[in-house]
C-alpha positions, 0 to 999 in steps of 0.5 A: 561426749557431750557433742555426740549426744547433741548430734544425737538429739538431731538425727533421732529427731529427723528420723522421727520426721521422716519415718513416723511423723510425715508419712504416718502421722500426717499421711503425707504424700511421698512426692511431698516426703521426697522434697522435704528430704532434698530440702532438709538434706540442703539445710545439713549440707549448708550448714556443715560448710558454714561450721568449716568441717564439711560433715554433717555427723556432728551438727545439733540443734545448736548450729542452727538459729534464724540467722542461719535460716536466713543465710540459707536461704540467700543462699538458695536464691544467690548461689544456687540461682533458685527462684522465690517459689523455690525458696518457699517450697524449702522454707516450709520444709524447713517450718514443718520439722521445726513444727514437729521438733516443738512438739517433741523436743520441748527443751528446743521450743524457743529455737524452734518458735523462732524458726517459724517467725522466719516468713515466705518470701513475697512472690509478684503474681502472674497472669494465669494463661488459659488455653481457647476453646480452638487451641485446645483441639489444636493440641490434641490434633497434634498428637499421631495416633498411629504409634504407640506412644501417641495413643498413650499421650492421645489418652492422657492429654484427654484425660487431663482435659476431661479432669483437670488433674494435677500433673503428680495425680496422672503420675499416681493413677493406677489401672484400678482407679477407672471405671469405665462402665457407666457412670465413666469415673475415676478416682484421684487422689490428691495432696495428703491422699485425699481422694476425690471421684471425677466423671468421665466424659464418654468419649474419654472413657472410650478413649481410655478403653481403646488404650487400657485393652491395647496396654493389655491392663487389669482394672482390678489391679494396681498397676501404673495406667500410664508408662514409658517405653520400659514400662516404668511409670511416668514421672512428672517430668515425662509428662510436663515434657509430653504436654510441652511438646503438643503445645509446642508443636500446636503453636505452628497453627496457632501462634497465639499459644506462642504469646502466652506462658503455658505450663500443665497447670494451665490445663487444670485452671482451663478445666475449672474456670472455662469447661466445667458444666459448659463447652468442652473439648470434642474428642475423636 
């Protein structure tokens, strides 16, 4: 009976954390909630396996301590072959959960403080790679705009080059977020649903207007701006694939691209450090 009660405490804490604390009190983005959910799920499965019975249902707070959390983090690296970055993301979720536990369950304050003391693992920093002006132009020029998907990709890439938006921010964009009459702007919602208004170049607005008209999108409606061939919203993985595809094609023309470690964040870094208020990519 006592074990059942202890298990219920953990279940109650998890329910409050995911159903109330993250979405309502913290206004955490859905993407982050899902990331935390996956992290906690992996932790629970690891603890259940460590207990020997493999049952998550019987777990309680007493099954958690600093040593087990560290063992879990090491398991992620050694057995699941996760990077240090992923390890730290999982630990961030665990920290967030136990910050909630510390406030809601005073009897577990000591346990929470101990687990919150588990440090993030230090990562070696890499030099940020930038795209040169000619390289950005080359990437855009690889898009086949005679095809519907190509016109979508061109609009997407142009918007990313213009705003420096994160991949998740692009995925989350709705038609209603665009303002394609002067002054041209787009409302972008970042982490924690923080809104920022980004100006659009006239050419970007024109390209987006053509795309919106072709897709039959109503700028008054909260419908996804970028979708796949099935009509469902593009995923983060879909956007990353699009970016990687055109960078790979452009590398055949600009071999310098082959020498760089590029990823979607490279575009954001370009906008922040080089193109704000200076030299812009001309899009046609």
